[in-house]
N, C-alpha and C positions, 0 to 999 in steps of 0.2 A: 583441585578442579582444573581442567584443561580448557584452553581457549580454542574456539573454532579457527580453522585455517583462514588466512586472509586470501581473497581472490587473487589469482595469478595475473600479473600484468601481461599485456600482449606486446611482444617485441616486433618492431617494424620489419625485421628481416625474417620473421617466422613464415613458413609455408602454409600455416593453418590460418583459418579465418578467425578474426577477433570475436569474442563472445558478444552477443547482441545485448544491448541495454534493455532492462525490463520496460515493457510498455506502461506508461503512466495512464491510469484510467481517469476519466473526467466525470466529476459529480457536481451537482448543483444543490443549492439550498432547497430543502423540502423533498429531495429524492428519497424514495424508500429503498433500503439496502438490506442485504443479507450478509452476515459475517460468519466465518467458520467458527470462531470462538464465542462470540456474544449473541448470535442469532439475528432476529429481525429488528430493524431500527429505522429511524428517520434522521436525515442530516439536518442539524440545527445551527451549525456554525461552520464557516469556511475561512481557512487561512490560505490565501492564494498560493497554490503549488506546494504547500508545506504540509498541511494536515487538515483533517475534517473532524468536527465535533459531532458525534452521533449519539442520539438518545435511543437507548435500547429498552426503555421502560423502567427497569429496575435500577439502571445505572447509565451514566453518560461516559463515553470513552473518546479519547483523542486518538484517531487513527492517522498515522503519518504516511506520507508518500513513499513508495508506489502503491499503497493501499492493498497489499497482499492479503488474500483471504476475504476480500469484500467485493461483492457483485451488486450491480444495480438491478432492481426488480422491475 
């Protein structure tokens, strides 16, 4: 099994712009969300800036920051 490539670091002398950091989305306790893999759910737990515990009905999942695939409804 092969490992995915590590992101390249930006050199200060490079003529190209550095890659932008992914935007961190902000969610609050009780927000309704949609996730690409799990579907519709509600946030039931918050770990400040680290992760969200989301109840998707059939299961609970811990979604870590930057919360890719999750959108607020």
